[in-house]
N, C-alpha and C positions, 0 to 999 in steps of 0.2 A: 871710733864711732862718734859721730857729732851728737851733741845734746838735743834731746827732743824739745820742741817748741810747742807750748800749749796756751791757747787763748781762753779766758775765763769771762763769761758775760754776768756782770753784776758784782758790785762791791758790798753786798750785805753780808749777813753772818755766813750764809753757805758759801759764798764765793771767796771771801777771805779764808775760811777754814780750808777749802780745796786748796787754794793757793799756799797756804801754809805747808801743808803736807806735801805737795808736789815740789816746792822749793827745796824742802828738806831731803828729797830723794834725788836732788841733783837736776831737776828740770828747769828749763827757762820759761818762766811763766809772765804773762801780761793779761791784766784785768781790764775790762772796758766797763765804765760806769757812765750812765746817761747823765747824773747830775754831778754836783761838786762835793758830796759828802760820803763818808763811810758809814755804814750801818743800816742801809736799806729802809724796810718798813718801820724800824726802831726810831728813825730820825722824824721828830714831829714837824710837819709841813715841809718835808724834804723837796728840794728842787727838782728832783726827778719825777715828781708827780705819781710816785708809785706807792706812797705810805699811806696806810689807813690809821695811822696812830692818833688817838684823841688825848685830850689833855689829862684825863685820869687813868690812862693805861699803865697798867703794872702787869708783870708776868704772873702765870697761874701757879708754877712751881717755885719754891724757895730757892734761894740763890746756890746753896751747895749741891742742889739736885740739877741746877741749871747750867752752870760754868763748863768751860771746857776742862778737860781733866788735868791738864798741865798749865792752866792760867786762872787762878782764883780770883774771884771778886775781891777788891779792897775791903778791909775788915770794917770800915765805917759805912759800907754800903747796906741799906735796909734789908730786911729778910726777903721781902717780895720786891725786887728791884723795879723802879719805875722806867718809862721809855727813855727818860734822861739818862738814868743809870745804865741802861743797856746801850744807848749810843756811845756812851763815853767808854764803857768796857769794850765794845767791839772796835773802836778807833785805837785804844791802847793795845789790844791784841794784835792789830794790824800792823802797828808800828813796832811791837815787841818782836815780831817774827819776820820782819823785812817785807812784809807784804805791801805795806803803804805806798813805798817807792816804786811799786810795780803796777800802780793803778794809773790808767789814762782817763782823767775826769772829762766830764762834758762830752763823752764819746758814746754816742747812741749807736747801738749795733742795728742795721737795717737790712743785712742780707748775710746768711750763712750759707756757703755751697760747697759740696764735696768736688774734688778734681784729682787729678793724677798728673805730677810734675813730669819734666823732659826724661827723668831717669827711671820713671815708672813707680815712683813712691805715691802712696795715698797721701793727700793733703786736704786741708779744710780752708776755705777762704773766708775771711771776715771782712765785711765792708761796713764802713762807719760814717755816720752823717750823711745818708743818701749817696754814698759813694765816693764822698771827699776823699776817703782813705781806703786802702785795700792792704790787708795783711794776710799771710799765709802761715798755717800751722799744721803741725803734725796731728793735733788733737784739739778738740774744743769741749769746753764744759759750760753747760747751760745752768745758771745759778741765778736767774733773775726773779724767782719767786713766783708764786701763783695765787696771790691775794691782791689783784690788781683790776683785773677785768670784771666788774661787778655785774651781778645778775638781778634783775627786777622781777617781781612777780608778775603773773599773766594779767591781773586786773588793773596795772599801773596806769593805763591810759583811761580807766574808767572812773579814777578818783579825781574829783575836782578840787580838792584842798591842796595843801603843800605836801609834796612826797619827794623823798630822797633816799639814796642809799646810804647805809652806814659808813661807808668808805669816806664820806664827805663830812660825817660828823666830827665835831671837835670840842664843843663846850654845850653845857645845857642852857645857859641863860636866854638864848634866842626862843626859848619854848616857854617862858614864863606865862602862866596864865592860860595855856593852850590845853586842849584835849589831844593828847598824843598816843598813837599807837605805834608800838616797836614789834615788828613782825621778825620772829625768830628768837630761839631760845639757847642759842649757842653762847659762847664766852662774850662775844661783843654785844649781843642782844641783850644778855644779863647786865652787862656794864652800862650800857646805853639806858636801860630802863631804870636802873637804880639812880643813875646821875639825874635824868629829867624828872623824876618822881619829886624830887625837892624843889622843883619849880613849876612844873605843870599843874593845872587845875585837876587833870585826871590823867593817870597813865596806865595803860594796858599793854601787856606783852602777850602776843599770839604765839602759842606753841603748838605747832602742827604734829610733831612727833613726840613720843614719851621722852622725858629728860631726867636724868639723875644729876641734881645739882648738889656737888660735894662741897662741904665746908672747906675754908683754907686752914683753919685752925682746929685741932681736936686735942683735948687734954694738954693744951699748953704747948702743942708742937704742931709745925707745919704738916698738913696731911701727906704731901708728896714725900716728906722726910720719912714719914711711917711706911708708907706703901713701898718707898724705895727699898725698904729693908728685905722685900719679898721679891724683888726683881734680881734674883741670883740664877746663875745657870742650872745649879743643881736642884732648884724648887720648881714645882709645877709653874707653868706659864700663867695659870689662871689666878694665882694667889693674889696679886696685886689688885685684879678687878673685884674678887670677893672681899678684900680689905676695904675697898672704896665703898662697896655696898653696905658692908657692916657699919662702918664709920658714919655714912650718911643716914642710916635708919636710926643709930643711936642718937645722933645730933638732931635731926628733923623729923623722924618718922617718915611715913609714907609720902610720897609727892602729891597724892590725891587731897592731903589736907590743906593744901595750898592752890588748888584749882589746876594742877598738873597732873601727869599721869607717870606712874613708876615704869620704867622699862622692864619687860620680862626677858629679854635677851641681852646679848652684848650690844652696847651702844658707845659711842664717843662722849665720854663724860665731860661735863661743864662744872666749873667751880666758881664759887662767888662767896664773899665774905659777908654780905648784908642782905642779899635779895629775899631770902626766906623770911627774914624778920620784917622787911617791908611789905611782903604780901600778907604775913600775919596780922600786921597793923593796919591793913588796908590803905596803905600809901601808894600801893601799887596793886594791879589786878591781873590774873592770868586767865586766858581764854584759849580755845582750841584754834585750829588754823582757819585762815580766811577762804571763805568760799567765793565771794565776789564783791564788788564795789559799785555804787551808783551814786554819782554826785558827791556829797560828804558823808554818805552812809556806808558802813562796812558790815557785812553779813558774815557770821561765823559759822563754823561746821556744826555747831549745836543748834543752829536755827535763830539764835539771837542775832540782834544788829544794833548798831550804836553809830553815832555821829562823831567824826574827829575833824579837827583843824589840820593836824600833821601826822603823816604816816612816815615812820623811819624804817627802811627795809634792810634789816641785818639777814639777808637772804642769800648770802654765799658769792662765789666767785666762779668764772669760766677760765680756764686754762687757754692761753692764746700764745702762739709763737709766730708772729707775723714775719720774722726774718727767716724761717725755715719753711721749705716746701711741704705741703701736706703729706707727700710720698715718704717723707723722713719722720715727720712728728704729726700724726693724725690723732686728734682729740676726738674721742667718743664717749658719751653718757658722763662727762666730767672727769675722765682719766685719759691716760696715754699709755700706750703698750710700751713697757720698758722691763728688759730683763732685771730682776733684783731692784725694780724701781730706778734703774740708772741708765742702762744700755738700751737703746732701740735696736731690736733684732735686725741684723744685716746691714748695719752701718757702723762699721768698727772706726774708732777714733772719736766718737761723738758720746758724751755723757751729760747725764742731767742729775743734779744734787738739789735736795730740798723739795722734791716733788712728791710729797707724802703728807698725810695726817696722822697724828699719833697721839696718845694719852699716856700718862705716867712719866716716863723720863723725858728729858727735855729734847727739844728739836736739836739743840747744839751737840749733843751726844751722838745722836743719829747722823749729823753731818760729818763728825769725826769718823764713824765708821765707814760711810759711803766714801769719804775722801782717802782713807788708808787703803781702802779696797782698790780704787781707782790708780793710786800710785804703785800699788803691786803689778797691776795690769801694765801701766805705762812703762814701767822700768823692766818688764820682762820677767818678773817674778812668778806671774800668773798668766796662763792662756785662756782665752774666752771659749766657751763651747761653741758649736755651730749654730747657725741660725735657726735649724729646726729644732734643736735642743733648747734654745732660748725660748721660742714661741710655746713649746710643751710646758715649760716651766711657768711663762706668763699665765697660760691657762689655767694651771694648777693653782696659781696663786689667786686669780680672780675667782675661781670656784671656791676656794676656802673663804674668802671675804664675803662672798655672795651668800653662802650657807650659814655664816656665823653672825652676820651684821644685816641691819636693815638695807634695802636697796636705795638707790638714788645717787646723785652727784656727790653727797656729802661723804660717802663711803667709798667712792671710786679709788681714792688714793690712801686708803687706810693701811696702817701696819701696826702690829703689836710689837713694842719694843724690844722685849725679850726674844721673842720668836724670830724677829727680823735679824737681830745681832747673830743669833745661832745660824740662820741662814747664810748671811754674809760670811762669817767664819768658815762655815763648812764649804762654801763656793771657792774661797781662797785656797783652801786645801786641795780641793779637786782641780783647780786651776794650775796650782803648782805641780802636780802630778801630770797634768796635760803638757805642761812645760818641759817637765824632765823626759817624757817620752819623745816629745820633739827633738830635743837636743840628743837624745841617745841615738835616734835614727838619723842625725846628721841634717835635719830639715830645718827650713826657717819658719818661725811662728807666724802663721797666716792671719790669725785675728779674724777668721771667717771671711777673708778675702774672696773665696771662692764664691761666697753668696753676694758679696759687694759689687763684684764687676758686672754681672747682667743687670743690677739695678742702676748702676752708674750709667751704663749704656743708653737706657731709657729716661735718664734724669734731665731734664730740660736744660738746666744751667751746667752741668758737669762736662768736662772735656771727654770726648769719646775715646774709649780704650780699644786699639786697634790689636793689640796683642796682650791678652791676659796673662799670660806666662810671665810678662815683665813686671807685673805689680807684685811688689813685696811689702813687708812690714815697714821699713825703714827707708 
């Protein structure tokens, strides 16, 4: 049996992690990277134009809770690694596991289409640099990240001063002596507010939603190191969240003391080392969300208004896949329909890695879980459920997060690390049972091909299938 070929889009953390696990499983892997560097968003001024890294950027979790499980940070790396540390770490990881030599740099993917080859096997075609190159693969992993296509607020065209998205923010010095409003109280919004407050004549952060700003250090230890002790399979999944709330209350008291609102339910937490102190010292100020803008005047939800020279919008990102047809990857309300946040139902051989938001455990550990699961599917250890079963699971997942978290695009990709890890492990066990049933009956594992064929017939760029019975997994 020939070695399966897998194309991976992106050489950031998600892409190189996926490649590492697939290579270890004996698959033939090629990565396509738009720029010339490894590390994705962690590369400051990355020449792929997809990085939002600013000069003061550090990770939110300490290094032991961030690193890949089998590749620790160097001993001399600081407790909360900077973007330089992260870029170096990811480059070392790629070289150590033989991923670096599999990367095709300066290769922008411009089209990904499904097809069926002459033997009836399902294939995926990747076109690079506007069709200058064309490559066929058995499967494709999309790992290009979701923090690039920035979203501006509705009033953006009504403000007559300087307005920019945080995606383009790098250093605070250009804002010296200016009146600056930062919209958004997520991690980037907090970082930029703290940065700018040292130079601006006045700095205001607008927080539309309730926000729990967790300290980075508590009793001499990184908070993520403490909460990580509660992220165990045998413990209730809500314990890490409870620990964050208790630590934040003991450190800061109610968020209302600083012009913010304490969330009553589950939220995606934010952490910062100094912002609460800056608010307490009145070097920065918090206001509720923005209602409107007129000229240089911003009106807030509490009815107050103020004039600003500059508005920096840490207002999130859209997900876009310009190289995929909407029939495959339709984005709605900030999310995309994916089974286990990985597989688009009805399109076997296509995977997405890293398209989630999480708190607590680091993204890198979640990338590992997704990559291990994909490797099991690709090597035939696990069989996928039918499209209808996947859609039912997607609906159940959406309902859970809609019931437990605030609405809006920010939570469309939310996962709870412990819950998600349990789900992936359980699905791997179910997939193995499906595979054993198929083998016992002497059948070929279809990977939901019966759902794929009619969709391919209607797909504008796919080769028409005249005999669905010819379509096989390999």
